[in-house]
Structures are given as C-alpha cells and as structure tokens.
N, C-alpha and C positions, 0 to 999 in steps of 0.2 A: 672780446666781444661779450655782450650780455645775452644770457639764455634765460628765457621765461617759459615755464611749463607748470603743470599741476602735479603735485606729489601727494598721494594719499588723500586727495580731495581738497588740498590747499594750494592756492596759487603761490609760486615761489619764483625767485629770480637769482641767478648767479652772475656776478660781475667778473670781468677780466678772465674769462674762460678762453684758453688758447685753442686753436682749431683741432689739435690732435688729442685733447683731453677727453678721457673716457667718462661716460655717464656714471660709472662706478666711483671714480675719483670725486666727481662733483657731489654725488649723494653722500659719500662718507666724509670727505674733508671739508667741503664748502657748506653743506647743509646739515651736517652732524647726524646723519642717519647710518649708524654702524651695522645694521642688520645684514646687509649684503656684504659678503666677505670677499677679499682678494686673495685667492689661493693659487690657481694655476696660471692666470692671465692668458689663457688660451681658449676659454669657453668650454672646457672639457669637464670640469668638476661640478658645475652648477651652483657653487656657493654664492655666486653673484647674481642669481636669477631674480629678475624683476618682470613686471608686466608693463609693456609699452603699448598703449591703446588696445588693451585686452589681448595682447599677444605675448607669450613668454619669450624673453630674450636674455642673453648673458650681458649684463651691464658692462663687463670688462671689454666687450667687443663693439659696443655702440659708442660712437662719438657723441659727446654731450650736445653738440649743435643739432644732432638729429632729433633730440627730444624737444626742441623748441616748438611751443604751441601744442604739445601733446600731453597725454595723461600717463603718469607713471605710478605704479603701485608697488611698494616694497613690502618686505616681510613685516615691518612695523605697522603697515596699513591693514594687515590681516587681523590684528588684535584691537585696532581702534574701532569705536562705534561709528556708525554713520555709513554713508554710501560707499566709501572707499575701504571700509573695514570688513570684517568677517560677516557671513550671513547671519541674519537675526536668529537667535536661538541656538546657534552653533555652539558645541562644547568647546571650552577653552582647554588647551593642553596643560597638564600639570608639570612644572619644572622637573626635569630629570626623568620624565616618564618615557616610555617607548612610543615611537611615532606609529599611528594607526591610519590606515586609509579611511577616507570619508565613509565608506560603506561598512566600516567596522571589521574589516578583514584583519588577519593576524599581523603582528608587528613586523617591521622590516626584517629581512633575513638575507643570508648570502654574504658575499664579500663586504658589503657595506656595514654589516652588523659588527659593532665593536662594544663589547660589554653591555649588550642590551639597548644600545642607542644607535641611531643612524648616523653615519658620518656626514659631514657638511655637504649639502646639496643633494643627498640621496633621496630626499622626500620633496619633490617638486611637482605637486599636483597641478594639473591643467585647470582645476577649478579656481585657482588663485585669480585667474584672469577673466573668469566669467563675470559679467555684470551682476551686481548684487541687488536686483530689483525684486 
C-alpha cells in the first residue's frame, strides 16, 4: 500500500508498505531518516521516539499505515529551521555535550548517565511535540 504523510513539515509518500511494517522502519529505511533508532523493539527504551500529530509515540510500535494523512516530527526535524524545526532562537546542542533540560537544569544523571552523556532515548522532552508557533 502507499502511505502519504508529512514528516518534519514536508509531504512524503512511501510505496509498497506492507500492513505490519512499523513507522520506524519506514522512516529509517524508506525515507532515509536515521535519527530514530531501533534498539529494544518494545517501546521501552525511547530511542525511536517521534511525535505523531503532536503526541509523543514510540515509532517501533506504530504501524506505518496509522501515520497516513498525519504529521510526524523526528529528531531531525528538531534541528531544521521552519515550522517543524526547533523553536526560533533555541540553543543548538554542541556535539558530544551533556544533555540539558530546556529550563537549564543540571545534566542528566542516574543510571542513564554514561561518561557524561545520556543513553539513547533518555532525553525525550515533551516539548518536542508542542507546536512551534
């Protein structure tokens, strides 16, 4: 089947999608957006987190067909300018730097902290999905 939806503000279409194919697979393999990762395949780790119509979801658990006609924002969309990207004037992260909460609170800590960096999916702010108006 053909699935048409919007990714990071751009209309896209994926052809020959089989009914059980995940949104994660379509994003990574068919659309070339590798930012969402496939780690646990159970929706536990958060490394595949995307926003589907302004709601945070695990792309590994969403069938691609469920995205038809909807808006998807991936981690790539956070860095891109424009309505699907990060808020205007927001600071950009420095590669290899510690992840900080939007309020400027201390870096991630606890079991997710590995050598000063958060493990995959440990920083999943709800603000990803807020409309950027």
